[in-house]
N, C-alpha and C positions, 0 to 999 in steps of 0.2 A: 071539402075540398081544398087543400093545402095551397096557397098561393103564393106562399112566401118564397124568396129568392133561394135556389137549392145548391147546393155549396159541392165546387168544381172536386172531379174524380178524375185525376193525371193516371196516363197510364204507368208513369214511371215518377220517381221524382229525383235519378241525378240520370245526367248523361251519361258516367261512367258505367259500365256493367257491373263490374267488379264491387266498386260500392255500391251499386243497386242490390246486385246478389244478396251482399254482404247484409243489409238492414234487414232483408224479407230473408233472409236463411235465420236471424234469432228468433224473430216470430214462428218460422215453422217448423224449427226444433220441438224435437218430442220431450215433455215434461211428464213428472210423474209426479203426487202427493206422497207423503210416506204413507205405508199399508199399513191398515187397523187389521189387526189380527185375533181371531178368535182366541176367547181366556180359555176354553177345554180343549181346543185344539189348534196351535201356534200355527201349525203348517199351512191353515189355512187364513189367506188375508184379502183384504178388497182393498184397490188403489183410487185412483181418480187418474186420468190423461187423457192427452190433446193428440193424441199418436192418428186416431182417425180423422183429424183434423176438427173435431168438434170435442169440447170435454165432456169425458165418459165413464161410464164405470165401469173396471175391470177384477176379474177373479182370478190372483196366484196361489197356486198350488205348491206349496215349495216343497211338497215332499217330491213332487214329479216336475217339479220347476216347467211347470204349463201355464199361460196367462188364457184369458178369454173375455173376452168384450162383453159384459154385462147389457148394458143399455147401448140401443143407438136410435137417440133422438133428433128432430130439427136443429133444435134451440138446448142441448147438452144436458146432462145431468151433475147437479154438484153436490149433492149429498148423500151419504152411503154408509153404511156399516155389514156388518157378520154377526150372526148371534154366536151365544158364547159355546154352545157344542159346533160351529162349522158348517152346519146343517142348512143355514138359510142365508142369504144377505139381501137386504133391508135396501130400499133406495126412495128416494122422494118425487114423486111425481106432482109437477104442476103444471098447468101450458103456458107454453110459450112465453117463460121465464116469467111470469107474474106473481111465483113462490108461492100461490095459493094453490093446496092440493092436499093430497095425502100421502102415506106412508104404503109403500105396498111392496111383495116380499116374493122371491122364488128362488129353487133349489141353488144349493151352491154348486151342483155341478151342472145349470142350466135346464131351462125348463121344455116341456116337448113341445115339438114344432107346433107352429099353429097356436099356441098359447099365450096369455096376456101373463104376468104380474100379477098376483093376487092381491087384495087388499089386506095388509098386516094386521088390523088391529078392526074386525069386524063391527061396527057401531059406533065409531068415531067419529067427529064430523069433519068436513073440509074446513083448512083453514091455513094460517100461517106456522111453520114450525117454530112450538117454544120449549123445545127439549123432549128427547129421549130415551129411556132406559131399556134394555133387553135383559129379561134374565133366562133361566129354563124354563119355569113355570108363570113367571109374572113377566109382563109386558106393559110399561107405562108409555102415553104420549100425550105431550101438551099441545094444546090447539089455540092461537091465536086470532081473534076477528073481533069484529063490533061487540061483540059483546064481552068482551075481556078474554080472560082464559082461564079454559076448561081443560082440567089434565085427565086423562082416561085410564082405565087400568083392565087389563082383559088377563084371567085366569085360565093357563091352560087352553089357552085359544078359545076360551069360551068369550060370546059376545062382550065390548066393553062398558065398565060403568064406570059414572063419574065420581071419582074420587075426589075433586077440590073441581069449584068454581067461584069467579069471583072477577067484579065490572074491574079492577086491575090490573095491572099487565103485569105478569108472573111466567112463571115456566118450570121443566121439571128438571131437578140440577143432579140429583145420584138415590141410587138402588144399592140396599147392602148387600154386600154378595151372597149373603144365605138368604136375600128376597124379602126380609122382615120389616125393613125399613124404607123410606121413603124420603129424601132430602129436598124439601121445592123452595123456588126463590119466590119473594113476592113483594108487591110494594102496596100491600093494605093502606099503608101510613102514606100514600099520596107522592112518592120520588119513586121512581121505575130507575133512574140514576143511580141509587145508594137501596140496592133491595136487602132487604132480611131475610132468614133462612126459618123454615119451618120444620121437624120432622112430625113424618106420620107412619102409625101404625098402617103394612100393609094388607093386614088383618081383615080390617075395621073400619079403615080410616079415620081413626083420632085422632087428636094431636100428643104425640110422645113429650116434645119440650119444642122449645122457641129460641132464638139469637135474634137482637137487632141491638145495634151497637148505637143507635140514635141518630138524629137529624144530621146529613152530608157524610157519613161515614157508613159506607158497605159494605154486605158480606156478600161471596159468592162459596156457593159449595162446589169446590170439585171433585171429590171421590172418595166412597166409602173405602178402607180397609179393604187389599183382595185377598182377605182372611175368612173363612166361615168362620162366624160367629161373633167375630171383630168390630163391635158398636163405632169404632174411631173414627170420624169424616174429618179431610182433610181441608181447611176453609182457608180463603186467600179475607184479608182486612184491610184496615185501612185507620189504625186505632193512632199510629203516630204520623200520618202527613203522606206516607205513602202505602204499597202495595204489598204487605207482609205476612207470613202464614202461620198458621196456627192448626192444631189438633185438638178437636173438641169429639172426645167419647159423651156420643148424644145421648146413650142411656145411665153413665152412671154421672153425666151433666159436668165434666171437668175442661180443664182446657191445657194443654198445652204450647203456649207460645213460643213460634221457636225467632228468635232473633240473631240474623243474622250479620257478620261484620263485613256489609258488602255495600255500594253505594249503588242508588238507582231501585228498580223493582224489582220483584220476583215473582217466579209463579212456579208450580210443583206438580207432580204426579209421584204414585207410589212406586215404588221395586216392589213385585210381586209379590215375593214373602212377606209384605209390609213390617220390616226392620228399617227401611231405609228412603229416602226420597229421592228424587231425582229432581233438581232443583234447576230454571233454568233463570239466568240471571241477564236483566237489561240493564246498560248504561251507555249513554249518550251513542245511543241509536246502533249500537251493537251487543252482542249476545256469548255468553259464557254457559256451559254445562257443567254442574256440580252433585256431589252425590253429598247427602248429609245423614248419617247414623245416628237416630234417634235416640237409642240409648245411652250413646257417648256424648250425642253434641258434634262428633269430630264432620265436620265439612272439606269436601278434598274435591278440589278441578281436577276437571276431567280434560282430555288434550285433543282440542276440537280447533279445527282453523280458523284463522278469522273472520268474521264477515258477521248475518246473521242467520242465526236458527229458527228455522219456521214452525218447524213442530220437532216432538222427543219423544221418545217411550222406552220403557224398559222389555225386554223379552227373558222368559223363565230360567235362560242360563246367566243370565246377567248382561247380556248384551247392549249395549246401548244402540238406539238408531233413531238416529235422527234426519231431517233433510235442511240444505245447508246454500246459501250464497255470498258472496260479496258482488259488489259495483261491476267491479272486472273480469268474474269470473261465474258462469253458470250457473245455475240451480243443479245439487245432485242430491239423492238419498245416499246416505253414509252409517257405516254402521262401527262402531268401536266394542272391540271385543276386551273380556276379560285382561286380557294377556298385554293389555296398551296397543295392540294393532288395530288401522283402522282400515276400511276401505270402500269403496262406493259399493252399494248393495243392490241395488236396483239400475238398471241401464237399459231407458227407454230404447227403442229401434232408431236406426235412422244416422247420421250426422250431428254434432254437438254443436252447440248457438256459441258462433263467433264470441270472443268476449270484448269487452269496452273498456273506457274511462275508468280509473278507480273513483271513488269519492273520499273531497278532502273536508276537514270540519270548520266552521265559522264559530266563535262566539259571540255576540253581537249583545252589547251593553245598551240597558236601556234604562228607563225611569221604574218600568214596573217587573223588572229581573234581566236576566241574560238569557238571550233567546238562539236557541241551536240551532244553526243553519247546516245542509251539506250539500257539497258542491261539486259539479261534473263538467271541466273542461276540457275542449279537443286537446289530443296531443299534437296535433301539429295547426291549431292557432297560430296568426299573424300575431305578433305583438301588440302590444294595445286592448281598448275597450271593446267586446265583445257583444252582438244582439245575445239576449238573455232572455231565456223563459222562464218564470218564477209559478213553479208548480206546486199547487196546493193541493194536501192528501185529504180524502173524504175523511169520514165519521161523524164528528169533530175528534170521537175520542179512539183515535189511532194515532202513528206517527212514521214520518218515512224513515225510514231505516239503509243501513250499508248492503243492500243485496240487488241481484244483477234484474235488469230492465230492459229489455228488447225496446220499448216505451221509449225510457230514456235515452238510450244508446242512439236512438233515430235521429231525436234533436239533435245529440253533439255531432254526429253522422254530418249532422246539415249546416251545421258551424254555430250553433249556437252552445252556452254557457249555461248549463242548468242550475237553478238555486233552487233546493227544498227546503220549506220553512217549519221546523216545528213550534208552532204559535202555542200561543196560552188556549188550553181545549186537548193538547195531545197527552198522551199517553205515555209513560216512562220519566217524566221530570215531576213526579210527585200530585199528592191530591189537592193542594192548592193551585198550581199551574194548569190542571184538567179542569177545575172546578172554575177557576177565573172567569170561565166567559158566560157565566150565569147572571141571568139579567139583563146581559146585554150582548148576546151572542153576535158575530161575525164582523159589529165593528170593533171589538175588543181585539180579536184576530187579526183583521186589518191593520190595526195598528204595531201591530208585532211585525207584520209582512212590510210595514212603512219604513221601519227601521232598518231592515235586514237589505230593502233598495238603497237606501242611504250607503248603506256601507257598501255594497255594492257598485256603487256607483262612485263612492269617494274615494276604493282601491282601488279603483281603474279595470273593475273586472268587466262590469256594464254599461254598455254605451245606453245613457239616459234618452235617447232619442229612438230607442230598439230595444225595448222591454215590455215582452209578453207576459199577462198573465193568465193563468190557464190552472185548470183541476176537474175534477169529474166527480157526482152527487153532494157532498159539500164542500170539496175543492169548486168545483163549478158553480155553487151557491156564493164562495167568497168572489171568485172570478166576476162574478155578474155587479156584486155589490161592490167591489172594488172600483170597477168600468163608473160607475156612479157615481161614488165618496170619493175616488183618487183619479179622477180623469188627469191630471197632469203628469203622473205618474206611468202610464201606459200607453204603449203604439198599437197595440190590438190583445184583443178579447178571443179567448177560448173557456166556453161552459158546457161540459158533456153533463146529461143527466141532471141540472140543477137544477134547485130551489128557485125560481125567477117568482113567483110572487105568491108570499109565506101566508096572507090570511086565504087564498084557494087553495095552496098546497095540505094547508092545514084540514079542510072540509075533505078533502079527497084520499087523503093518505092513508094508510094502513094504521088500525086502534096502538099496536104497539108503539109507531113512531109520536102520533097525536099525543101519547102519554108523556114518552121522549121529550115534546116541545113544551107540555104543560111544565114537566122539572125545571126546563132550562130558561124559560121566561119568565116565568113564576104564577104561571096561569095558563087556562084559555083565551083566544082570544075575546071573547064576552068579555074577560074580567081585565086582563091589559092587553086590549088591543091597539092603545097606542104605540104598546115596546116594539108588537110584531110588525106594523109599519113604520115604525122607525130601523128597525134591522133587515127590512125588503128590499130586495133590488128592485123592484118597481117602483120604488119610491123615488127615486132618484136615477129613472131610465133618462128623464130627458137632459138632464148633465152628462149622458155618453158621448164621448166625442170621437173614437175609434171605432175600425171596423170589428164588428163582434161575429164569430162563429157560434153558434149552438147544435150540439146534437142531442137527441133524445131518443127513448125508449116506448112506444106505441102501448105496450103493456106495462110500464112501469110501476110497481103499488109504492115507491119511497117518493117519488120526485113525480109527481102525475102530470101527463101531457098537456091538459087543460091549461094549468097554471102558468105551462112554458108559455101556450099557445098566445096566452093573456100576453104576456111581455114580448113576442113577438107583435102580437097588434100593434101596440104602443111605439115599436121602433116604426114599423111601416108605417105609422099615423105621421110618423117625422120624414119620413124618406130619409132615414138614417142607414147608410152603409151597413147591411148585415147577410148572413148565408144561416142555414137549416142544413141540418140531414137527420132525416126520421128514419127507423129501423124496426123493424116488425119483433123485440125480442123487449127486454124487461130492462132491470135497471143494470146494463152493461149486456154483453153478449160472451158467451161460450162458443163461438165458432170463429176458429182463428181464421179464414178468411175476411169474413163481416170486421174482426179487432184491428187485421193489416189493413182495410180499408177506411175503415175511420182513422188509424192514426194514421196514413197516408193523405187524407181530406185536411188533420188538422196541419202538419207542417208545410204542407202546401197553400194552405189559408195566410199562417203565418208570416212567408216570405215574401208571399203577394202583397199581403199590407205591409211589410216593411221595406219592399220595393226592391227586395232583394233577389227577384223574378219577374 
C-alpha cells in the first residue's frame, strides 16, 4: 500500500464560473480521428472518438450516413481498422491500457447481442502490437514480447503460421495489393532506431529482396502501390541527413529517389491509382500538403489552412481528407475536393471547443545549433515576466507542433506562459538533430532546455523565480532529470508517467523499448551501466530542491510503476515535499474525466508550489 502524499484534487481551478467552464469545455468537446476507409468499399469507414467520454472505436457507413459505437471498454480503445471488403472491423483488445493483447474482429454492422468480438487471427499469441496488414485472403499480424518479434500469417481464415521470428525488434510494414509480397522492418543489425527492410514471398516466406542503408540510416516501408500486380513500395529514407522518399520496385530491384525542393522533412502515401503521391511536408512545427506526379515529377501545393495536419489520405475520386488544427483553433476533419473547395467532413456531436492563444516561434542560437521553441502567452497577461511552464514533449523522437491543445490552453488560462522546446532528439529537424542524443540521452536535451530557459528569462517572458518544468513519458523523464541536474532553474516540477530510475525501468519495460534503449545508450545496462546511471533521474534525486508532482499509471508497460516507486522512496527518505497521483490505467488515460482530473491536479499543484494560490 502506498504511503506517499496524495496529490490534491480541487473542485475547481478558477473562482470565475465562465473561466472554469471554458477550460473544461475544451476537454469535453467531442473529437474524431481521420476515418479509415475500406479499399474495396469506400463508404465503410472507422474512426476513433471521445464522444462517449472515453476514446472508443466508431463505424460510419457513408452511404446511409449512420454511425455506430463499436467498442465500450472502461479504459478505452485506441487502435482499429476495417478490412478491405468493408465487412469486418478489427480492433486491438488490451487490458486496462497495458498495451498487451490481441486483435479481435466483428462484423461492420455489429455483432449479435450478448456476443463478444472474436479473435481476428486464430493461433497468434498475445503481445504488444508490431504492425498489421489485412488483405482479402491474407492477414498478417506482428507481435512483440520478451521473445522479440513474431510475425504471423493467416490464409483464408486458417490458423496462423509463423512467417518470421527473431529476437530483435521489428514488425509488419506493408502487404502488396495482390497479396503476393510482404515487407517487414527489422533490426537484426542491432539498432531498432534505424531499421532495415526485407520483402518476403507470401507464398512460402522466402526472401525476395532486402535493403539496408547502413549504420545510422533507417528505412521505413510505407505502403505498396494500390494497384494489382504493382510491386512498387513507397519507402522513407534518410540518406542525405533528413527523411525523404523513394519508390522501390522490389521485384525489379530498382529505385526512384524523389528529391523535393522543400525544407524540413516529408512523408507520403499513394493516390489510389498509383500515379501520384500525397506528400505531407513538415517544417518548423507546421505542415503543408502536396501532390507529387510520379511520371512528370511535378509537385503541386494543396490549399490547406496554416497549422498542423495530423494525418491525411486520398479517396478514389481524388478527394484529400485530412485532420487539422492549430494552437488557436480546435481540431477538425476536413475534405479538399478536386475542384479546390474545402469543407469540414465529419462533425462530432456537441459544442465546438473554445479557442485559445496562438503559438509564436522562438529560434534560440546555441553552440550545438538552433533550438526551435513554441511559445503561448495569455492575451490578457500584464506587462512583464510571467510564471512560465516549460512543457517537454515525449518520444523522444517526436516534436511539439502548432496544434490545438486543451492542456496547453488550461495553463494559459491559469496565467502561465507556455514554452515548448523541440530539443535535440526531436523529429522534423533532420537526422543529425534527432540522433544527437545517442550515447548521452536526457542530459543532451536538457542543455537545449537550459538555453531556451535563458532566452525566456533574458527576453522578459519568464519570471526566473516562477519557472515550472513538466512533461509526460520521455518529457516526464526529462522533467525529473532537470530537477536534479538543473536545480537552480526550477521552482517546481511535474512528471507524468516518467522514467525515474533507468536501471529498474530497463528491467521491467516492454522488450521493444529495451531494444530502443540499447540503441540509444550504446548497449544494455550490463554493457554500459555507467551511462544509464549518469542519465538516470534517481542518480540526482538528492539534489532536487523544489516541490515535485508525479503521476503514474499502475499498468504502464513503458514507464513501469516499480521504478517510479524507487524514486518516490528516495524523496520520502529525504522528507522532501512531493505529491503523487496514481491511476488504474497504462501509459496515459483514454477517459476524458480522468484526463481532466490529472490536468487539474497538475495546474493546481504548480499554482500552490509557486504560491500563486
